[in-house]
N, C-alpha and C positions, 0 to 999 in steps of 0.2 A: 669423600671417595678414597681417603688415604688408606683405609683398611684393605682396599683392593691390592695394594702393593705388598701386603703381608702374605698374600696367598701363595701356595705352591702352584706349579704348573698343573698338577693333577686336580687340585681344588678349583683352580680358575677354569679349567676345561669343563668340570662338572657344573660349575656355576653358570657358565654360558649355555650349556646344554639344557639347563633347567629354566633359563630365561631370567635369572636373577639380575644379570647385567649383560651388556654387550661388549664385544671386542673393542669397539670405539671408546666406550667408557673406561675400560681397562687400560687401553693405550693412553688416553688422555691423563689418567692418574699417574702413569709412569713417566710421561713427558713432563708433567708438572714436578714430579719427584726428581727428575734429572736436572731441572732448572734449579731446584733448591739445593742440590748436592754438587753444583758445578765446581766448588772449590776442591773436590777430590781429584779433578782432572782425569776422570776415568775414561772420557771420550775424546777422541781426536776430531771426529766428525759426527755431529748429530743429524739425524734425518727424520724430523718429526712429520714432514709432509708425506714422505714415503710411508711412514708408520701409519698415519691416519688413513691414507688411501688403501693400504692393505687391510687395515682393520675393518673399513667399510665393506671391502670385498668379502671379507670373512663373514661379516654379519649377513650379507646378502646370500651367501652360500648356505648359512645356517637357516635362514628364513625359508629358503627353498628346499630344505631337507637334504642338502648336499655337503654337509660339514665333512672335512677331510680327515678327522681323527683328533687325537689328544692335542697336537700342536697347533691346530687351526685357531687363529685369533690370538695366539700367545705372544706377548711382546718380549723379544729377546735382543741381546746385544751381540755384535759380531766382531771378533778380534780383527784388528786392521792389518792382518796378514792374509785374509781371504779376499780375493779379487771380487769386487761387486760392480756389476755393469753400470756405468755412468756415474758411479760414486767414488770420490777420492779414496785411493788406496795407497798408503804411505809406508807400511811396515815400520812405522816409527822413525823413518829416516828422512833427512833433508834431500837425499839423492833421488827420491821418488816424488819430489815436489810436482804437483799438478797432474799426477798420473791418474787418469780416470779410465779404467779398463773398458774395453768394448765387449767383454764377456763376463760370465759369472762362474765362480768356482763350483765344482760339483756338489760339495757339501752344502753351500748356501742355496744352490738351486733346489736341492732336495728339501731343505727347510722351507723355502719359499713355496714350492709346490705343495707342501703339506699345510700351507696356510699360516706359517709363522710370520710375525710382524717384526721387521727390523727397525729398532730404535736408533741405531747408529753404529759407528765403528770405534772400537775401544782401543785405548792407549796400550802400548807394550814396549818392552825393551827393544831398542833398534835391531831390526832383523831377527827378533826373538833371542838376542844374545844377552842374557843377564838373568839374575836371580832375585832382583829387587825392584824392577821397573823404574830404574833411575837413569838408564842410558838412552831413553827416548829423546829425539830432537824436540819433541813437544812438551818436554818437562816431566818430572817425576809424578807418579800417581800416589795419592795418599791412601793409606789403609783407613777404612771407616772406624776401625777399632782404636781405642786409646788405652795405653797401659799406665799402670801406676808402679812406683818403686823402681829400683834398679836403674835409676837415672833416666827413666822414660816419661816422668810426669810432664804433661803438657807438650811433649814432643810429637811431631808427626811421624808415623811409622810407615815402613814399606809394606806393600801388599803382597810381596813376593813377585817372582817373575818367571817367564816373561809375560805370562797371561794376566798381569796384575790389574789391568783396566777391566778385563772381563770379570775377574774375581771380586774386585771392589764394587762393581756395578751390581752383582748378584747379592753380595753381602749387605750392601747399603740399601737394598730394596728399591733400586731404580731399574732393574730388569729381572724378569722371572727366571731367566736362564741365559747362558751365553756360550758361544763357541770359543774354544781355546785350541792351542797346539802344544804338544809336548814332545820335546826333543831329548831332554835329559831330566825332566821333572817340571816342565813349565806349565802344566795344568795342576799337578798334585801339590807342589810346594805352595803356590799361591792359595790353593784351596785350604791347606793347613793353616796358613797365616791369617786367613779371613773367616774361618769358621764355617766353611761350606763343603760341598761334595765335589770332588774333581776326578774325572774318569779318563784315563789314557787307555784306549782300546789296543788290541793286538795290532802290531804293525801290518798294514795291508787291509785292515777291517774297514777303514774309511778312505776314500779317494784323496790323494794329495793334489789332484789336478786343480789348477787355479789358486793354489796356496803359494805365496811367495816362499821360495825354498831357502832353508838354512843348511841343514845337513840331510841330504835326501834319503839316506839309509836309516834315519832315525825319526824324522818328523812324522807326527801322527796327530790328526785332529780328534777332538773329543769335547764332551760337554762339561760345563760348570753349572751346578744347580744347588738348590738348598736341601734337596732330599735325594736319597738313592733311587726312589721310584721315579722322580723327575728325570734323573740321569738316564734311567732305562728307557723312558719314553723318547728322550731326545736322541739317544744312540740308535734306537730302532729306525728313526727317520734318517739320521746322518750316514749310517753304514750302508754298505752294498758295493758290489763289483762295478767297476767303471773301466770300459775299454780304453778310455783316454789315458789311464794310468797303468803302466806296465807292472807296477808293484802292488796294485789292488788285487786282493784275493777273490777268486771266483767261488765264493762260499755263500750259501743262503743266509739270509738275515732272519733270525727268529724274532718273536715278540719278546724282547728282553724283560718286559715288566710282568710277563705271564707267570713266572715261577718264583717271584720274589718272596712269597710267604711260605715256601716249602720248609724253611727252617734249616738248621745245621746239625740236627741229630745224626750221629754216625760219621760226620765229616771229619777228616783228618787235617789238622792245622799244623804246619811246620813253623818252628821258631828258629830262624837262622842265628847261630851263635856269633857269627862274624858281624852282626849289626849292633853288638854291644861295644860302644866306643869308649876309649879312655877319655875321661872328662865330660862325658855326656851328662846333661843336667839330670838330677835325681828325679825331677818331676816327670821327665819323659820316660825314664826307666820305670817309674811307678805306674804311669799310664799304660805302658806296654804290658806290664804284669796284669793290670786291671783288665785290659782287653782280652788277655788269655782267660782270665777268670770268667768274664762275661760269656765267652764262647763255650767254655767248659760247662757253665751253668745251663746252657741250652742244649747240651748233649754232644758237643764236639769233643774231639780228642786232640790235645796239644802234645806235640813231640818235638824234641830238638832235631835240627838238621844242620848240615854243614854246606856252606857255599865257599870253598877254600880260596877261590880267586877273586872274592869280593874286593879285597884291598887294592887290586889292580884296575878295578872298573873305572874309577875317576880319572887316573892318569891316562888310561887307554882312551876314554871318552874325549879328553881334552887334546888328543892327537887326531882321532877320527873326525870329530865334529868340525874343528877348524880346517882340516884338510878339505872336507867336502864344502865348507863355506867358502874357502878361497876359490874353489872352482865355480861354485854357483854365483858368487858375487862378481865374477869377471865380466858378466853381461852388462853391468852398470857402467857405461862408458860415456854418457852424455850425448850419444848419437841418436838413439831411437826414441827414448821417452825419458821423462823426469828432468832433473836438473842438468843444465849445460853451462859450464863456465868457459868463456872464450880463452883461446891460446893462440900463439903464433903458428903452431903446427898441430898436427893430429895428436902427437905424443903429449904436447903441452896441454892440449884440451883434456885428454884423458887424466893427466896428473892433476890439473887444476880442479876438474869436476870431482874426482875421487877424493882429493885432499879436502875440499870444502864439503863434499856430500856425505862422507862417512865420519862417524864419531869415533872417539878414542877406543872404545871396547871393540867395535867392529874392525878397526884398523889392527888392533892387537891380535885378534883371532885370524884375520886374513894373513898377517905376517907369520904367525905360528904355523898356519896351514900351508903357506907357500914354502916355508922352511922345511917342514917334515915331508913335503912332496918333492923337494929339490934333489938333483942328482947327488948321490953320495949319502943321502940321509933317508931316502925312500925306504930302503930295506931295513935300516936301523930303527926307524920310528913307525912309519905307516904300516908296513907289512907286519911288523912285530905286534903292533896294537891290534890289527885285525886277527892275528893268531890268538892273542889274549881274549879278544871278544868271543872267539869260538869256544875257548875254555870256559868262559863265564856262562855261555849258553848251555854248555854241557853240564856244568854244575847244577843249573836249574833243572835240566832234563832228568838228571839222576835224583834230585830231591823230589820231583813230582812223580817218581815211581813209588815213593813212600807216602806222600801226602797229597791233598787236594788243592790246598791254598797255603800261602805263606802270610804270616802276620809280622809286621815291623813298624817302627815309628815312620812317619812321613818325612820329618825334617829334624835336624839336630838342635833346633831352638824354636822359640816363638818369634814373632815378628820383631825386628830391630828398628832402631830409629833411622830415618832418612839421613844419609851422610856418614853413617857408620860403615866401616869396611870398604869404603870407596877407594881408599889409597892402597888397599891390599887385595889384588885380584885373587890370590890363592885362598884367602879367608872367605871371599865371596863365592868362589867355586865350591868350597866345602859345604855350602848349603845343599848341594845336590848329592851328597854322599849316599843317602838312602834311596834316592829315586833313580840314579843313573844305572845301576845294575840291571833293573827290569827293562830299561830302554835299550841297553846294549844287546839284550837277548830278545827284544821285540815282543815282550810279554804284556798282557793286559794287567793294569794295576789301578787301584782306586784309593783316594784319601777320604776318610770319613771324620768329621769333627767329633772329638771324643771327650774333651774336657777343657778346662781353663788352667793356666798357670797361676802362680801366686800374685801376679800383677793383673790378673783378669783377662789375659789374652788367650785366644784359642790355640789348641794343640790337636794335631790330627794323627790318626793311625792309618797305616797303609796295608792293603791286602793285595797280593800278587797271585795270579792263576796261570794255568797252562795256556798255550796259544789257542786262541779262538774259543776259550771257555769262559766268556764273559757272563754266561748264565750262572755258573757256580760262583764266580767272583761277586756278582750282584746279589746273589742269595745270601752269601756270607756277609756282605756289606750291609744288607738290610737287617740281618740279625744283630750285627754289631751296633748299628744305628739305633735299633730299638732298645738295646740294653743300655747304651750310653745316655739316651734320652736328652741329647744336647738341644737346648732351646734358647740358649743365650743369644742376644743380638747386640751389635755395636751400638754405642750410645747415640740416641737420636734417630736410629734407623726406623723406618716404618712410620 
């Protein structure tokens, strides 16, 4: 049954519809694959009993002619930032020890109602703060890919972050798809590092209700899958207005998979000149050029555009996101849920709980955020960063008056070894240089696996589209995916 784990979501749905196999068989194959890939540390909590129960329910629906659509019976992984009723939800942090929500996030409710089968909760950087999946209280996640040369021989590599567990699970063929969240690139960068598709929808396209908050004006849920078509199917289920989330957009959800084969003939593709960085690896520049050629060959027109405030996106992000994090994480006090460390007074209990419960990176960002919000610095940092954010969004708005989508690299490098860059937070933050601008502007963006570097590691290309124009984004992504023909797998996967 090992071949069942090599299927796409679309192919698995078709196979079940034709009676070639059941959801229970499909789920058992993935549970067994999870056991064999335990050393990746992709999951914090595995839920095989829940998975098999939901698989049997799916098979019963299908037998009665009541299948719920493409996601019915599909085994997926859920990032452990989504609250799941009765199932441990940790956000990768010690401070949420023992937290079992009495409610389910809107996104996972939609997936469950569509018949998706939850295999477990995936590992992530603590509170989604990281670009390498090394800050989790539950240990680092290993990338299923192995590199050669450049000092990487035999070393375990990072899967990217913060949705590294979800990305590793999909790449290693232990889940057909997974949910992730993207605040500054946390879906797209791991997708690039693991050779899969990662889609960040427009801010407001998916409800944030029931997702543990990092930076509320940036966080957005999205799918990680092995194909663009699978991402479209997952997003169709995950998206939609939610009255419980005031930032959720009251916009109708189309069938995102319906127009995937429309092609890109006549589409205008912008190439932002500011995304050419000094010292950028020549392989990434070459792949970017190759991506332009692939789209031109299919009838698209590529044109240079300027996003002049791009260089300010990363520093502005690392003011706005920590500021919001410091406010959001104030609720973790040891009183109502999660970890509690005793103290002689209430203040001491707060201090002891937070001191033991939060890891170094979370503390660093909370301190940065508290500083930039403090009296005397609020105007100089936070307000100025918000003004810069407005300018970044305006750059994109002007660019989209000329073009339909933008094409850029996803990340400035391939996956690096676990342990690299750990002592240099700024070097780690630079992993987000290509993904943060779209996040600051709230735009939909997707990473598509497009090639391998000289060490055999995957590299991704990113497409960015206008707000709520995921249909054009996915159409362009499907064309790029078809041209790239990326079919490489990590060693031993499947």
